[in-house]
C-alpha positions in Angstrom: 1.5 38.1 238.9 1.2 41.9 238.7 -1.1 44.3 240.4 -4.1 42.2 239.7 -2.7 39.1 241.3 -5.0 36.9 243.4 -4.1 34.8 246.4 -4.3 31.0 246.2 -3.5 29.3 249.4 -4.6 26.1 251.2 -4.0 23.5 253.8 -0.8 21.8 252.8 -1.1 23.8 249.7 -4.2 22.1 248.5 -6.6 24.9 249.1 -9.1 25.2 252.0 -11.7 27.8 252.1 -10.9 29.4 255.5 -7.3 30.1 254.5 -8.0 31.6 251.0 -7.9 35.4 251.3 -9.2 37.7 248.6 -6.9 39.0 246.0 -6.2 42.6 244.8 -9.5 42.5 242.8 -11.5 41.5 245.8 -12.4 38.1 244.5 -11.3 34.7 245.7 -9.4 32.3 243.4 -10.3 28.9 244.8 -8.0 26.0 243.8 -9.1 24.0 240.8 -10.3 20.5 241.8 -8.7 17.5 240.2 -10.8 16.4 237.3 -10.8 13.8 234.6 -9.4 14.9 231.2 -11.9 16.4 228.8 -12.3 14.2 225.7 -12.4 17.1 223.3 -8.9 18.4 224.3 -5.5 16.9 223.8 -4.6 14.3 226.5 -2.3 15.4 229.3 1.2 13.9 229.3 1.9 15.2 232.8 -0.2 15.5 236.0 -2.8 18.2 235.4 -3.4 18.9 239.1 -2.0 22.1 240.6 1.5 21.5 242.0 2.4 23.3 245.3 4.6 20.7 247.0 8.4 20.2 246.6 9.9 17.4 244.6 12.5 16.9 247.4 11.8 15.6 250.9 12.5 17.4 254.1 12.4 21.1 255.0 12.3 22.8 251.6 11.3 26.0 250.0 10.3 26.6 246.3 10.9 30.1 245.1 8.7 31.2 242.2 9.2 34.5 240.5 6.6 36.0 238.2 6.0 38.5 235.4 9.6 38.9 234.0 12.1 38.8 232.7 12.7 42.4 233.4 16.0 44.1 232.3 16.4 46.0 235.6 15.3 43.6 238.3 15.8 40.1 236.9 19.7 40.4 236.7 19.8 41.7 240.3 17.6 38.9 241.6 19.7 36.3 239.7 22.8 37.7 241.4 21.2 37.4 244.9 20.0 33.8 244.2 23.5 32.9 243.0 25.2 34.4 246.1 23.0 32.3 248.3 23.0 29.1 246.2 19.3 29.3 245.7 17.2 28.1 242.8 13.9 29.4 241.5 11.2 28.9 238.9 10.8 32.0 236.7 7.2 32.3 235.5 7.6 34.4 232.4 5.3 36.4 230.2 5.9 35.4 226.6 6.4 38.9 225.2 8.9 39.7 228.0 10.9 36.6 227.3 10.8 37.5 223.6 12.1 41.0 224.3 14.9 39.7 226.6 16.2 36.4 225.3 19.5 37.0 227.0 17.9 37.0 230.4 15.8 33.9 229.6 19.0 32.1 228.6 20.9 33.4 231.6 18.1 32.0 233.8 18.4 28.6 232.2 22.2 28.6 232.3 22.1 29.3 236.1 20.1 26.1 236.7 16.7 27.7 237.3 13.5 26.4 235.7 11.0 28.1 233.4 7.2 28.5 233.7 4.7 29.7 231.1 2.7 32.7 232.5 0.8 33.3 229.3 1.1 36.1 226.8 -1.1 38.9 228.2 -1.4 38.2 231.9 -5.2 38.1 231.7 -6.4 37.4 235.2 -9.9 36.9 233.9 -9.0 34.3 231.4 -10.9 31.7 233.4 -14.0 33.5 232.2 -13.0 33.3 228.5 -13.6 30.6 226.0 -11.3 27.6 225.7 -9.9 28.7 222.4 -8.7 31.9 224.0 -7.2 30.1 226.9 -5.4 27.7 224.6 -3.9 30.5 222.5 -2.7 32.4 225.6 -1.0 29.2 226.9 0.4 27.8 223.7 1.7 31.2 222.3 3.3 32.0 225.7 5.0 28.6 225.7 6.3 29.1 222.1 7.7 32.6 222.9 9.4 31.5 226.0 11.0 28.4 224.4 12.2 30.4 221.4 13.7 33.0 223.7 15.3 30.4 225.9 16.9 28.5 223.0 14.5 25.6 223.2 14.9 25.0 226.9 12.2 22.9 228.6 9.2 24.8 230.2 8.0 22.3 232.8 5.3 24.5 234.5 2.3 26.7 233.7 1.0 29.3 236.1 -2.4 30.9 235.3 -2.4 34.7 235.8 -3.9 35.5 239.2 -4.4 31.8 239.7 -7.2 31.9 237.0 -7.0 28.1 236.3 -9.8 26.2 234.7 -9.9 22.4 234.2 -9.5 23.1 230.5 -6.5 25.3 230.9 -4.8 22.8 233.2 -5.4 20.1 230.7 -4.1 22.2 227.8 -0.9 23.0 229.8 -0.5 19.3 230.8 -0.9 18.2 227.2 2.1 20.4 226.4 4.2 18.9 229.2 3.6 21.7 231.7 2.4 20.9 235.3 0.0 23.6 236.5 1.8 25.6 239.3 0.2 27.2 242.3 1.6 28.7 245.4 1.3 28.6 249.2 3.0 31.7 250.5 1.7 34.9 248.8 4.0 37.8 249.6 1.9 40.3 247.8 5.1 42.0 247.0 3.5 43.7 244.0 1.7 46.0 246.5 5.2 47.1 247.8 4.4 46.7 251.5 8.1 47.0 252.5 10.9 44.4 252.5 10.3 43.6 256.1 6.7 42.8 255.5 7.5 40.6 252.6 10.0 38.6 254.7 7.5 38.4 257.6 4.8 37.1 255.2 7.0 34.3 253.9 8.1 33.2 257.4 4.4 33.2 258.5 3.1 31.3 255.5 5.7 28.7 255.0 3.8 26.6 257.4 1.0 26.3 254.8 3.4 24.9 252.2 6.8 25.4 250.6 6.0 27.4 247.4 6.6 31.1 247.6 5.2 33.7 245.2 7.4 36.7 244.3 7.8 39.0 241.3 10.6 40.3 239.2 8.4 42.1 236.6 5.4 44.4 236.5 6.9 47.3 238.4 9.5 48.5 240.9 10.8 45.4 242.6 13.4 47.0 244.9 11.5 45.8 247.9 11.4 42.2 246.6 15.2 42.4 246.0 15.8 43.7 249.5 13.5 41.0 250.9 15.4 38.2 249.1 18.7 39.6 250.5 17.3 39.1 254.0 15.2 36.0 253.4 17.6 33.7 251.7 20.3 33.7 254.4 17.5 33.2 257.0 16.1 30.2 255.1 19.6 28.6 255.0 20.3 29.4 258.7 17.0 27.8 259.6 17.6 24.5 257.9 15.6 25.0 254.6 16.9 23.7 251.4 16.0 25.1 248.0 13.9 22.8 245.9 11.5 22.9 242.9 7.8 22.2 242.7 6.8 18.7 241.8 6.3 18.1 238.1 
């Protein structure tokens, strides 16, 4: 999500006001309510509500990793995931995927899933017109699919959680379920690996979807946190899942 990321939390991942802290910009990104499709936009072909729960039952965790792919950090994160038998959703920026198609294809080959995180990571896109939102989403999707050799992109995550009913419908019309999160590590602030791990442990009670980053800066702390966190999750009975589509 980058340095401007916001926090989007909620009871059972649905979003309740008391548990929604402010983001790096000092504003609150409240969850978008479910809404009927707008008649002036393409009809959704998947659920347009924001997904935060696992597609598998039981004690699960969904790792989501934003803002890459990055040639320094993504390969190391992929190695740690592979060592621990973990899967993740990689929320890519279109230009980054375009610049590193080898990494996009490696992610797919390893069994991870892709997510459209737009072209320019505009955390204020919820204040822009619908045409702008559509271009950011659709162009990002095209870039990621081209880089990944035509692999499916089943999710869309708005930068900073800046969803609108229109952006959710546009994404769903292109087969992408809007993707939120429950546990916000705020790893982009580089609070230390131990703090990142502590945050995940503390917030998994809210819901299973964890927000991390492989792009947008130095991710050494995120890498170190994953090296500690993934064995802990396995030792404590968690299984690695994906968000509902």
